[in-house]
MDAnalysis code that builds the backbone (N, CA, C; Angstrom):
import MDAnalysis as mda
import numpy as np

u = mda.Universe.empty(699, n_residues=233, atom_resindex=np.repeat(np.arange(233), 3), trajectory=True)
u.add_TopologyAttr("name", ["N", "CA", "C"] * 233)
u.add_TopologyAttr("resid", np.arange(1, 234))
u.add_TopologyAttr("resname", ["MET", "ALA", "THR", "ASN", "ALA", "ILE", "ARG", "ARG", "ALA", "VAL", "LEU", "VAL", "HIS", "GLY", "ALA", "GLY", "GLY", "GLY", "GLY", "TRP", "GLU", "TRP", "ASN", "VAL", "TRP", "ARG", "ARG", "VAL", "PHE", "ALA", "ALA", "LEU", "GLY", "ILE", "GLU", "ALA", "GLN", "ALA", "LEU", "ASP", "LEU", "GLN", "PRO", "ALA", "GLU", "ASP", "GLY", "LEU", "GLU", "ALA", "THR", "GLY", "PHE", "ALA", "ASP", "TYR", "ALA", "ALA", "GLN", "VAL", "SER", "ALA", "ALA", "LEU", "GLU", "ALA", "SER", "PRO", "ARG", "PRO", "CYS", "ALA", "VAL", "VAL", "GLY", "ALA", "SER", "LEU", "GLY", "GLY", "LEU", "LEU", "ALA", "MET", "VAL", "CYS", "ALA", "ASP", "ALA", "ALA", "ASP", "ALA", "LEU", "VAL", "LEU", "VAL", "ASN", "PRO", "LEU", "PRO", "PRO", "ALA", "PRO", "TRP", "VAL", "GLU", "ASP", "LEU", "PRO", "SER", "ARG", "GLU", "TRP", "PRO", "ASP", "VAL", "VAL", "PRO", "TRP", "GLN", "ARG", "ASP", "ALA", "ARG", "LEU", "ASP", "SER", "THR", "ARG", "ARG", "ALA", "LEU", "PRO", "ASP", "SER", "ASP", "GLU", "ALA", "THR", "ALA", "LEU", "PHE", "ALA", "PHE", "ARG", "ARG", "TRP", "ARG", "ASP", "GLU", "SER", "GLY", "LEU", "VAL", "LEU", "ARG", "GLN", "ALA", "HIS", "ALA", "GLY", "LEU", "LEU", "LEU", "ASP", "ALA", "PRO", "ALA", "CYS", "PRO", "THR", "LEU", "CYS", "ILE", "ALA", "SER", "SER", "GLN", "ASP", "GLU", "ASP", "VAL", "PRO", "PRO", "GLU", "VAL", "THR", "ALA", "GLU", "LEU", "ALA", "ARG", "ALA", "TRP", "ASP", "ALA", "ASP", "LEU", "LEU", "ARG", "VAL", "ALA", "SER", "PRO", "GLY", "HIS", "VAL", "GLY", "PRO", "LEU", "LEU", "GLY", "ARG", "GLY", "ALA", "VAL", "ALA", "VAL", "ALA", "THR", "GLN", "ALA", "ALA", "ALA", "TRP", "LEU", "THR", "ALA", "ARG", "LEU", "SER", "ALA", "ARG"])
u.atoms.positions = np.array([
    [23.825, -18.732, 99.078],
    [24.016, -17.101, 98.977],
    [23.052, -16.604, 100.041],
    [23.319, -15.254, 101.062],
    [21.678, -14.204, 101.398],
    [21.465, -13.907, 100.321],
    [20.135, -13.470, 100.445],
    [18.968, -12.656, 99.531],
    [19.572, -11.424, 99.137],
    [19.857, -11.022, 100.934],
    [20.084, -9.017, 100.900],
    [21.829, -9.005, 100.437],
    [22.738, -9.764, 99.985],
    [23.625, -9.572, 99.640],
    [24.105, -9.277, 98.644],
    [24.974, -7.899, 99.276],
    [24.978, -6.460, 97.995],
    [26.043, -7.057, 97.066],
    [25.255, -6.790, 95.450],
    [25.992, -7.394, 94.617],
    [26.199, -6.320, 93.549],
    [25.829, -4.518, 93.843],
    [26.057, -3.587, 93.391],
    [26.725, -2.506, 93.717],
    [27.342, -1.529, 93.304],
    [27.947, -0.160, 93.931],
    [27.627, 0.615, 93.261],
    [28.110, 1.967, 93.716],
    [27.926, 3.120, 93.138],
    [29.404, 3.878, 94.046],
    [29.733, 3.995, 92.846],
    [31.501, 4.364, 93.718],
    [31.723, 6.110, 93.426],
    [31.905, 6.997, 94.299],
    [31.797, 8.251, 94.260],
    [33.411, 8.534, 94.407],
    [33.400, 9.721, 93.860],
    [35.101, 9.688, 93.570],
    [35.075, 11.423, 94.076],
    [36.760, 11.932, 94.803],
    [36.843, 12.984, 95.603],
    [37.028, 14.562, 94.570],
    [37.389, 15.449, 95.194],
    [37.464, 17.133, 94.432],
    [38.697, 16.798, 93.327],
    [38.227, 17.355, 92.773],
    [39.446, 16.882, 91.549],
    [39.637, 15.878, 90.793],
    [38.744, 14.768, 91.229],
    [39.399, 13.317, 90.427],
    [38.494, 13.537, 89.153],
    [38.092, 11.909, 89.465],
    [37.282, 11.298, 88.875],
    [37.082, 9.872, 88.497],
    [35.951, 8.821, 87.891],
    [35.977, 7.903, 88.158],
    [37.320, 7.057, 88.079],
    [38.235, 6.936, 87.296],
    [39.060, 6.451, 87.243],
    [40.742, 5.696, 88.603],
    [39.970, 6.655, 89.240],
    [40.707, 6.815, 91.125],
    [39.923, 5.544, 91.848],
    [38.939, 4.699, 90.793],
    [38.609, 3.553, 91.421],
    [38.696, 2.546, 90.891],
    [40.069, 2.503, 89.785],
    [39.583, 1.578, 89.011],
    [40.525, -0.331, 89.974],
    [41.417, 0.603, 90.819],
    [41.617, -0.769, 91.208],
    [40.167, -1.184, 92.353],
    [39.099, -0.769, 92.869],
    [38.533, -1.023, 93.716],
    [37.656, -1.773, 92.362],
    [37.552, -1.169, 91.612],
    [36.287, -1.827, 90.877],
    [36.574, -3.379, 90.013],
    [38.015, -3.614, 89.989],
    [38.451, -4.800, 89.555],
    [38.115, -5.569, 90.874],
    [38.997, -5.154, 91.847],
    [38.457, -6.421, 93.444],
    [36.932, -6.542, 93.322],
    [35.573, -5.584, 93.249],
    [35.057, -5.909, 93.759],
    [34.105, -6.763, 92.712],
    [34.358, -7.067, 91.566],
    [33.879, -7.891, 90.197],
    [34.336, -9.448, 90.735],
    [36.319, -9.306, 91.059],
    [36.374, -10.679, 91.049],
    [35.531, -11.478, 92.549],
    [35.095, -10.476, 93.368],
    [34.102, -10.921, 94.231],
    [32.657, -11.114, 93.994],
    [32.276, -10.610, 92.783],
    [30.942, -11.068, 92.487],
    [30.333, -9.532, 92.395],
    [31.080, -8.584, 92.623],
    [30.050, -7.084, 93.394],
    [30.498, -6.462, 92.170],
    [29.269, -5.436, 91.144],
    [29.353, -4.396, 90.098],
    [29.395, -3.350, 90.449],
    [30.523, -2.781, 90.221],
    [30.808, -1.388, 91.057],
    [30.819, 0.023, 89.753],
    [29.680, 0.462, 89.736],
    [29.818, 1.672, 89.041],
    [30.736, 3.245, 89.073],
    [31.298, 3.395, 88.851],
    [32.318, 4.648, 89.388],
    [32.200, 5.908, 88.206],
    [31.371, 6.579, 89.374],
    [30.209, 7.694, 88.374],
    [32.085, 8.477, 88.197],
    [31.509, 9.611, 87.292],
    [32.419, 11.134, 87.014],
    [31.546, 11.974, 87.306],
    [31.627, 12.847, 87.616],
    [30.272, 13.838, 88.410],
    [30.871, 15.122, 87.144],
    [29.857, 15.654, 87.033],
    [29.795, 16.293, 85.586],
    [29.282, 17.986, 86.314],
    [30.128, 18.922, 85.885],
    [29.823, 20.560, 86.214],
    [27.962, 20.261, 85.749],
    [27.323, 21.571, 86.841],
    [26.282, 22.190, 86.102],
    [26.597, 22.791, 84.744],
    [24.992, 23.105, 83.751],
    [25.142, 23.845, 82.589],
    [25.783, 25.029, 82.781],
    [25.769, 25.864, 83.369],
    [26.251, 26.536, 83.325],
    [28.178, 26.472, 83.591],
    [28.609, 25.559, 83.638],
    [29.896, 25.645, 83.982],
    [29.970, 25.260, 85.116],
    [31.675, 24.946, 85.591],
    [32.326, 24.507, 87.154],
    [31.946, 25.952, 87.981],
    [32.019, 27.425, 87.646],
    [31.672, 28.410, 88.477],
    [30.601, 28.005, 89.193],
    [29.504, 27.834, 88.437],
    [28.176, 27.266, 89.101],
    [27.555, 26.408, 89.450],
    [28.694, 25.784, 89.396],
    [28.375, 24.115, 90.241],
    [28.247, 24.146, 91.805],
    [26.986, 23.544, 91.799],
    [27.504, 23.430, 93.774],
    [26.948, 22.313, 94.093],
    [26.979, 22.245, 95.358],
    [27.389, 20.677, 95.965],
    [25.829, 19.745, 95.488],
    [24.747, 21.034, 95.706],
    [23.607, 19.923, 94.909],
    [23.429, 19.304, 93.445],
    [24.148, 19.608, 93.223],
    [24.517, 19.083, 91.773],
    [25.170, 18.201, 91.762],
    [25.806, 17.911, 91.939],
    [26.541, 16.704, 92.130],
    [25.770, 15.887, 93.399],
    [25.167, 15.614, 94.198],
    [24.593, 15.063, 94.854],
    [23.190, 14.718, 94.447],
    [22.804, 15.336, 93.481],
    [21.391, 15.140, 92.818],
    [22.193, 14.027, 91.439],
    [23.517, 13.931, 91.269],
    [23.849, 12.748, 90.202],
    [24.348, 11.713, 91.102],
    [24.795, 11.838, 92.506],
    [24.731, 10.663, 92.522],
    [23.632, 9.580, 92.961],
    [22.287, 10.391, 93.740],
    [21.365, 10.477, 93.804],
    [20.141, 9.476, 92.419],
    [20.811, 10.182, 91.404],
    [19.615, 9.103, 90.268],
    [20.832, 8.422, 90.203],
    [22.373, 8.357, 90.644],
    [23.002, 6.855, 89.777],
    [22.295, 5.654, 90.982],
    [21.995, 6.189, 92.423],
    [21.767, 4.656, 92.873],
    [20.019, 4.563, 92.943],
    [19.232, 5.257, 92.013],
    [17.885, 5.528, 92.114],
    [18.070, 4.361, 91.048],
    [18.682, 4.275, 89.934],
    [18.509, 3.784, 88.843],
    [19.447, 2.424, 88.822],
    [20.231, 2.006, 89.783],
    [20.342, 0.971, 90.366],
    [19.726, -0.289, 91.361],
    [19.546, -1.749, 90.860],
    [18.809, -2.418, 91.666],
    [19.439, -2.703, 92.579],
    [18.266, -2.883, 93.784],
    [19.060, -3.208, 94.837],
    [19.097, -4.438, 95.463],
    [20.160, -4.872, 96.437],
    [20.372, -4.474, 97.531],
    [21.829, -3.875, 96.652],
    [22.100, -2.396, 96.936],
    [23.534, -1.931, 96.473],
    [23.646, -0.645, 97.697],
    [25.190, -0.653, 97.544],
    [26.013, -0.004, 98.361],
    [26.765, 1.443, 97.631],
    [26.459, 2.455, 98.802],
    [27.342, 3.388, 98.097],
    [28.942, 3.860, 98.593],
    [29.668, 4.029, 97.913],
    [31.085, 4.054, 98.334],
    [32.063, 5.293, 98.163],
    [31.917, 6.502, 98.917],
    [32.858, 7.593, 99.067],
    [33.632, 7.747, 99.629],
    [34.647, 8.652, 98.528],
    [36.129, 9.114, 99.047],
    [35.774, 10.503, 99.116],
    [36.690, 10.917, 100.540],
    [36.906, 12.781, 100.016],
    [35.473, 13.457, 100.286],
    [36.003, 13.942, 99.371],
    [34.318, 14.960, 99.016],
    [32.806, 14.479, 98.289],
    [33.356, 13.065, 97.846],
    [32.722, 11.897, 97.618],
    [32.331, 11.142, 99.164],
    [33.455, 11.237, 99.711],
    [32.232, 10.636, 101.057],
    [30.914, 11.112, 101.812],
    [31.312, 12.692, 101.794],
    [30.535, 13.533, 102.156],
    [28.953, 13.596, 101.118],
    [29.031, 13.457, 99.728],
    [27.737, 13.235, 99.029],
    [27.239, 11.843, 99.219],
    [28.527, 10.898, 99.633],
    [27.152, 9.538, 99.473],
    [26.928, 9.423, 100.892],
    [27.090, 10.411, 102.189],
    [26.334, 10.598, 103.095],
    [25.418, 11.017, 103.091],
    [25.045, 11.970, 102.519],
    [23.538, 12.820, 101.975],
    [22.804, 12.265, 101.186],
    [23.312, 11.135, 100.480],
    [22.491, 10.243, 99.792],
    [22.173, 8.856, 100.045],
    [22.580, 8.863, 101.754],
    [22.433, 7.136, 101.821],
    [21.554, 6.589, 102.192],
    [19.994, 7.234, 101.964],
    [19.152, 6.644, 102.154],
    [18.247, 6.079, 101.449],
    [19.131, 6.192, 99.628],
    [18.962, 5.617, 98.654],
    [19.796, 4.233, 98.864],
    [20.658, 3.448, 100.323],
    [21.552, 2.771, 99.213],
    [21.027, 1.667, 100.970],
    [21.848, 0.731, 100.437],
    [21.509, -0.533, 101.676],
    [22.851, -0.573, 102.534],
    [24.126, 0.174, 101.991],
    [25.073, -0.039, 102.776],
    [26.556, 1.272, 102.408],
    [26.928, 1.786, 103.202],
    [27.907, 3.138, 103.082],
    [29.131, 2.273, 103.192],
    [30.401, 2.953, 102.120],
    [31.301, 3.026, 102.715],
    [31.660, 4.184, 102.316],
    [32.590, 5.129, 103.250],
    [33.365, 5.925, 103.697],
    [34.803, 5.955, 103.946],
    [35.682, 7.003, 102.956],
    [37.467, 6.501, 102.931],
    [37.706, 7.864, 103.042],
    [38.453, 7.992, 104.155],
    [38.814, 8.989, 103.907],
    [38.116, 10.883, 104.077],
    [36.307, 10.440, 104.717],
    [35.436, 11.500, 104.042],
    [35.842, 12.680, 104.709],
    [35.212, 13.320, 103.689],
    [34.813, 15.100, 103.972],
    [34.024, 14.786, 105.255],
    [33.636, 15.082, 106.396],
    [32.883, 15.229, 106.780],
    [31.671, 16.161, 107.308],
    [31.182, 15.646, 107.549],
    [29.632, 17.136, 108.321],
    [30.365, 17.819, 109.467],
    [29.148, 18.824, 109.744],
    [28.890, 19.158, 111.160],
    [28.742, 18.451, 112.090],
    [29.645, 18.454, 113.762],
    [30.235, 19.454, 113.616],
    [31.873, 18.929, 113.433],
    [32.111, 17.635, 113.359],
    [33.626, 17.136, 112.704],
    [34.198, 17.809, 111.668],
    [33.256, 18.490, 110.656],
    [34.038, 19.283, 109.959],
    [35.575, 20.794, 110.235],
    [34.806, 21.110, 111.596],
    [35.571, 22.332, 111.739],
    [36.759, 22.090, 112.278],
    [37.438, 20.814, 112.680],
    [38.782, 20.342, 112.901],
    [39.814, 19.429, 111.833],
    [38.913, 20.280, 110.566],
    [39.556, 20.013, 109.518],
    [41.076, 21.387, 109.214],
    [41.389, 21.322, 108.628],
    [42.391, 22.656, 108.615],
    [41.774, 23.764, 107.471],
    [41.431, 24.907, 107.886],
    [40.563, 26.095, 107.273],
    [42.092, 26.192, 105.500],
    [40.763, 26.607, 105.260],
    [40.986, 26.773, 103.586],
    [40.341, 27.571, 102.908],
    [41.183, 28.049, 102.136],
    [40.041, 29.299, 101.186],
    [40.067, 29.062, 99.070],
    [38.678, 28.775, 98.877],
    [38.256, 28.072, 97.773],
    [38.746, 29.486, 96.284],
    [39.233, 28.969, 95.539],
    [38.392, 29.947, 94.571],
    [37.716, 29.859, 93.485],
    [36.762, 30.526, 92.972],
    [35.717, 30.233, 91.797],
    [35.651, 28.811, 91.058],
    [37.303, 28.348, 90.666],
    [37.382, 27.297, 89.758],
    [38.818, 26.555, 90.923],
    [39.234, 25.546, 91.258],
    [40.426, 25.186, 91.646],
    [41.105, 25.077, 90.345],
    [42.267, 25.015, 90.430],
    [42.505, 24.760, 88.927],
    [43.984, 24.032, 89.309],
    [43.164, 22.513, 89.701],
    [43.794, 21.865, 90.063],
    [44.602, 20.903, 88.822],
    [44.036, 21.026, 87.352],
    [44.108, 20.355, 86.541],
    [45.169, 21.102, 85.622],
    [44.524, 22.576, 85.556],
    [46.023, 23.592, 84.635],
    [47.405, 23.705, 85.672],
    [47.308, 23.260, 87.012],
    [48.835, 23.466, 87.949],
    [49.073, 22.227, 88.483],
    [48.515, 20.914, 87.789],
    [48.704, 19.547, 88.250],
    [50.575, 19.788, 87.853],
    [51.320, 19.316, 88.088],
    [52.785, 18.953, 88.246],
    [53.040, 17.548, 88.641],
    [53.864, 16.921, 87.840],
    [53.964, 14.721, 88.367],
    [54.551, 15.474, 89.530],
    [55.682, 16.511, 90.130],
    [56.296, 16.214, 91.666],
    [55.312, 15.939, 92.577],
    [54.465, 17.307, 92.075],
    [53.479, 17.376, 93.213],
    [52.051, 15.951, 93.254],
    [52.161, 15.838, 92.206],
    [51.163, 14.391, 92.145],
    [51.955, 13.264, 92.780],
    [53.616, 13.153, 92.575],
    [54.133, 12.282, 94.054],
    [53.947, 12.589, 94.780],
    [54.365, 13.493, 95.788],
    [53.746, 13.965, 96.915],
    [52.361, 13.984, 97.627],
    [51.602, 13.715, 96.756],
    [50.396, 13.654, 97.193],
    [49.747, 11.435, 97.332],
    [50.737, 11.674, 96.293],
    [50.958, 9.765, 96.062],
    [51.838, 9.454, 96.681],
    [52.183, 9.334, 98.105],
    [53.692, 9.192, 98.453],
    [53.235, 7.245, 98.744],
    [52.623, 6.895, 98.625],
    [52.530, 5.015, 98.757],
    [51.840, 4.210, 97.346],
    [52.411, 5.609, 96.418],
    [51.764, 4.888, 94.778],
    [52.940, 4.774, 94.287],
    [52.801, 3.739, 92.840],
    [53.853, 3.626, 92.328],
    [54.419, 4.295, 91.060],
    [55.231, 4.849, 90.371],
    [55.472, 5.315, 89.329],
    [54.311, 5.647, 88.103],
    [54.049, 4.411, 87.992],
    [52.893, 4.605, 86.837],
    [51.978, 4.984, 87.362],
    [51.116, 5.154, 88.177],
    [50.178, 5.104, 89.436],
    [50.139, 6.722, 88.963],
    [51.632, 7.306, 89.676],
    [51.480, 8.905, 89.907],
    [51.122, 9.628, 88.439],
    [51.521, 8.916, 87.635],
    [51.718, 9.358, 86.138],
    [50.651, 9.736, 85.822],
    [49.969, 7.795, 85.765],
    [48.171, 8.133, 85.578],
    [47.319, 9.277, 86.188],
    [47.756, 9.267, 87.661],
    [46.559, 10.751, 88.211],
    [47.090, 11.176, 87.537],
    [48.240, 12.169, 87.213],
    [48.926, 13.356, 87.230],
    [48.120, 13.555, 85.150],
    [48.489, 13.028, 84.565],
    [47.384, 13.367, 83.477],
    [45.926, 13.598, 83.297],
    [44.963, 12.986, 84.855],
    [43.684, 12.853, 84.769],
    [43.027, 14.028, 85.785],
    [43.843, 14.720, 86.695],
    [42.920, 15.473, 87.925],
    [42.705, 16.431, 87.084],
    [41.360, 17.071, 87.047],
    [40.569, 18.043, 86.653],
    [40.424, 19.123, 87.608],
    [40.173, 20.546, 86.932],
    [39.810, 21.710, 88.314],
    [38.054, 21.365, 88.836],
    [38.007, 21.936, 90.255],
    [36.912, 21.842, 90.646],
    [36.273, 23.247, 90.874],
    [34.944, 23.324, 90.980],
    [34.228, 24.291, 91.666],
    [34.860, 24.287, 92.913],
    [34.791, 25.878, 93.043],
    [35.357, 26.299, 94.715],
    [33.846, 26.313, 95.098],
    [32.955, 26.610, 94.310],
    [31.512, 26.898, 95.501],
    [31.144, 25.355, 96.015],
    [31.606, 24.774, 95.414],
    [30.813, 22.714, 96.009],
    [32.204, 22.536, 97.262],
    [33.054, 23.068, 97.230],
    [33.814, 22.727, 98.363],
    [34.181, 23.587, 99.442],
    [33.454, 25.291, 98.662],
    [32.871, 25.981, 100.185],
    [31.550, 25.489, 100.903],
    [30.657, 24.860, 100.163],
    [29.683, 24.707, 100.709],
    [29.631, 23.237, 101.345],
    [30.466, 22.271, 101.001],
    [30.605, 21.029, 101.517],
    [31.317, 21.355, 103.063],
    [32.469, 22.527, 103.114],
    [33.382, 22.774, 104.121],
    [32.449, 23.937, 104.895],
    [31.358, 23.999, 104.659],
    [30.717, 25.408, 105.699],
    [29.900, 24.530, 106.360],
    [30.182, 22.682, 106.363],
    [29.119, 21.806, 107.234],
    [27.914, 21.964, 107.113],
    [27.617, 20.614, 106.653],
    [26.357, 20.098, 106.314],
    [26.079, 19.535, 107.824],
    [24.491, 19.406, 108.259],
    [23.920, 18.917, 109.155],
    [23.199, 17.459, 109.034],
    [23.867, 16.782, 109.003],
    [22.754, 15.204, 108.689],
    [22.737, 14.368, 110.223],
    [21.662, 13.774, 109.374],
    [21.478, 12.465, 110.363],
    [22.383, 11.567, 110.552],
    [22.478, 10.382, 111.384],
    [23.581, 9.384, 111.198],
    [22.661, 8.654, 109.980],
    [23.417, 7.702, 109.108],
    [22.659, 6.795, 108.227],
    [21.861, 5.715, 108.706],
    [21.111, 5.144, 108.804],
    [20.311, 4.541, 108.955],
    [20.820, 2.957, 108.559],
    [21.951, 2.663, 107.780],
    [22.318, 1.454, 106.730],
    [23.408, 1.011, 107.306],
    [23.966, 0.067, 107.591],
    [25.218, -0.235, 108.088],
    [26.404, 0.557, 107.559],
    [26.933, 1.249, 108.418],
    [27.863, 2.560, 107.664],
    [29.736, 1.717, 108.398],
    [30.285, 1.248, 107.224],
    [32.183, 1.417, 107.656],
    [32.886, 3.013, 107.160],
    [33.721, 3.229, 107.864],
    [34.306, 4.409, 107.947],
    [35.814, 3.944, 107.907],
    [36.791, 4.418, 106.869],
    [37.933, 3.901, 106.294],
    [38.771, 4.846, 106.651],
    [39.681, 4.983, 107.129],
    [40.770, 6.126, 107.891],
    [42.438, 5.618, 107.428],
    [42.875, 6.867, 107.047],
    [44.820, 6.396, 106.224],
    [45.296, 6.841, 107.467],
    [46.131, 6.134, 107.991],
    [47.031, 6.537, 109.204],
    [47.586, 7.986, 109.555],
    [47.863, 8.519, 108.281],
    [48.392, 9.578, 108.360],
    [48.424, 10.886, 106.955],
    [46.812, 10.842, 106.956],
    [45.872, 11.752, 105.826],
    [45.982, 13.034, 107.063],
    [46.849, 13.888, 106.413],
    [46.592, 14.955, 106.468],
    [45.638, 16.367, 105.969],
    [44.873, 15.726, 105.199],
    [43.469, 16.651, 104.793],
    [42.630, 15.776, 105.721],
    [42.162, 14.468, 105.584],
    [40.859, 14.729, 106.935],
    [42.015, 13.669, 107.902],
    [42.235, 14.527, 109.257],
    [43.307, 13.257, 110.088],
    [42.215, 12.396, 110.586],
    [42.908, 11.259, 110.746],
    [42.347, 9.835, 111.289],
    [41.055, 10.148, 112.706],
    [41.632, 11.204, 113.681],
    [41.049, 11.265, 114.652],
    [39.606, 11.838, 114.457],
    [39.496, 12.542, 113.533],
    [38.535, 13.173, 112.794],
    [36.995, 12.103, 112.637],
    [37.806, 10.871, 111.352],
    [37.130, 10.329, 111.070],
    [36.748, 9.148, 112.026],
    [37.511, 8.904, 112.992],
    [37.121, 7.700, 114.038],
    [36.324, 8.209, 115.105],
    [36.133, 9.854, 115.411],
    [35.554, 10.398, 115.960],
    [33.735, 9.921, 115.640],
    [33.465, 10.286, 113.547],
    [32.798, 10.220, 113.238],
    [31.839, 9.000, 113.155],
    [33.153, 8.049, 113.383],
    [32.507, 6.328, 113.225],
    [31.600, 6.331, 114.298],
    [32.431, 7.030, 115.648],
    [31.541, 6.401, 116.844],
    [30.533, 6.993, 117.362],
    [30.774, 8.035, 116.924],
    [28.861, 9.315, 116.892],
    [27.541, 8.263, 116.012],
    [28.409, 8.052, 115.043],
    [27.057, 7.636, 113.722],
    [27.108, 5.964, 113.834],
    [28.029, 5.314, 115.544],
    [27.657, 3.976, 115.252],
    [28.264, 2.871, 114.577],
    [28.757, 3.581, 113.353],
    [30.062, 2.748, 112.165],
    [30.628, 1.797, 112.291],
    [31.280, 1.332, 111.741],
    [32.065, 0.183, 111.899],
    [33.858, 1.113, 111.560],
    [34.667, 0.805, 112.145],
    [36.175, 1.268, 111.345],
    [36.911, 1.118, 111.023],
    [37.659, 0.952, 110.359],
    [38.846, 0.234, 109.950],
    [39.662, 1.477, 109.446],
    [40.852, 1.143, 110.029],
    [42.083, 1.788, 110.531],
    [43.219, 1.345, 108.903],
    [43.453, 1.678, 108.678],
    [44.907, 1.577, 107.064],
    [45.721, 1.654, 106.935],
    [47.414, 1.251, 107.197],
    [48.495, 2.165, 106.962],
    [48.933, 2.679, 105.734],
    [48.271, 3.673, 105.525],
    [48.181, 4.689, 104.311],
    [48.971, 6.002, 104.757],
    [49.963, 6.863, 104.216],
    [50.439, 7.981, 104.173],
    [49.663, 8.846, 103.663],
    [48.611, 8.853, 102.422],
    [48.100, 9.612, 102.163],
    [46.714, 9.483, 101.992],
    [45.913, 10.968, 101.619],
    [44.747, 10.792, 101.203],
    [44.229, 9.977, 100.746],
    [44.085, 9.548, 99.811],
    [43.866, 8.656, 98.226],
    [44.786, 7.712, 98.287],
    [45.605, 7.256, 99.352],
    [46.563, 5.539, 99.129],
    [45.226, 4.471, 99.112],
    [44.277, 4.761, 99.895],
    [43.650, 3.290, 99.772],
    [42.444, 3.476, 98.720],
    [43.042, 4.258, 97.833],
    [42.779, 3.505, 96.341],
    [43.642, 3.722, 95.152],
    [44.459, 4.410, 95.602],
    [45.822, 4.786, 94.214],
    [46.977, 4.365, 94.893],
    [47.449, 3.986, 96.174],
    [48.125, 3.717, 96.415],
    [48.727, 2.248, 96.489],
    [49.741, 1.409, 96.693],
    [50.193, -0.100, 96.905],
    [48.737, -1.040, 97.830],
    [48.279, -0.597, 98.729],
    [47.773, -1.452, 99.493],
    [46.204, -1.309, 98.914],
    [45.942, -0.128, 98.074],
    [44.493, -0.707, 97.261],
    [44.015, -1.714, 97.503],
    [44.508, -2.881, 97.107],
    [43.964, -3.950, 97.047],
    [43.594, -4.796, 97.864],
    [44.382, -4.396, 98.946],
    [43.914, -5.100, 100.216],
    [42.910, -4.552, 101.057],
    [42.744, -2.795, 100.667],
    [41.728, -2.402, 101.358],
    [40.086, -2.240, 100.393],
    [40.348, -2.799, 99.167],
    [39.318, -3.088, 98.472],
    [38.604, -4.082, 98.494],
    [39.612, -5.104, 99.265],
    [39.263, -6.423, 99.127],
    [38.821, -6.296, 101.120],
    [39.085, -5.773, 101.734],
    [38.430, -5.574, 103.078],
    [37.021, -5.036, 102.966],
    [37.607, -3.838, 102.397],
    [35.976, -2.966, 102.180],
    [35.012, -4.073, 101.228],
    [35.388, -4.821, 100.442],
    [33.984, -5.630, 100.329],
    [33.538, -7.364, 100.989],
    [34.827, -7.363, 101.608],
    [34.103, -8.668, 102.850],
    [33.400, -7.634, 103.398],
    [33.706, -6.727, 104.134],
    [32.796, -6.240, 105.058],
    [31.519, -5.657, 104.891],
    [31.267, -5.440, 103.086],
    [29.830, -5.659, 102.393],
    [29.171, -6.930, 102.704],
    [30.106, -7.651, 102.490],
    [29.044, -9.001, 102.270],
    [29.437, -9.932, 103.702],
    [30.071, -9.472, 104.707],
    [29.827, -9.772, 106.433],
    [28.725, -9.411, 107.108],
    [28.688, -8.256, 106.767],
    [27.256, -7.273, 107.133],
    [26.143, -7.095, 106.622],
    [25.994, -7.053, 105.726],
    [24.719, -7.504, 105.090],
    [24.111, -8.442, 104.807],
    [24.974, -10.513, 104.683],
    [24.834, -11.099, 104.786],
    [24.162, -11.215, 106.910],
    [24.168, -10.749, 107.517],
    [24.229, -10.658, 108.972],
    [22.936, -10.225, 109.059],
    [22.379, -9.227, 108.638],
    [21.181, -8.632, 109.145],
    [19.953, -9.580, 108.603],
])
């Protein structure tokens, strides 16, 4: 076994979600010898309305600093952007339908965010099913009960466009074939610009690679990439 093989990973969820989104990935990674820590991002002391992007980034950075190396950081959606910001503290980066930095964020649909986005308050099982078109009924019900409200400030800051350099560590971008939140073409353009590897997956949803029926296969491919890419260094 290569001494630089990834044996640990920090998993960063997207807006309105939680560490529970990574349950399938954690099981797959564990079976393949990778210990994965799924974060639950916490609001600032002054509450969700006062929580900014830097508050979440500090939590990701702290988790990476506390994790023995070599360690990968894996982020989905907003968590992908957080992972990019903290990539210097990691040995590999995996981005799942990531919210991109500037200039690619300009290609996303324009939205306005209230101070608190009421995803928990306004959650409905029917809308959850529509958001998870390739998930089974049990997964949809599980997610419906766990959505949380989100900081509008975090989302406004993220969508304003962060200026980031390409990460120095090996990077894998995963793009769902029918993602309407972060179109696969945007993720592909980011991967090309950063000389990252690109994995296109046949998922019709933004969180399908985590919660869809193909989640096990996607997680397995991500773990295999970590093993092959890092062992080759």
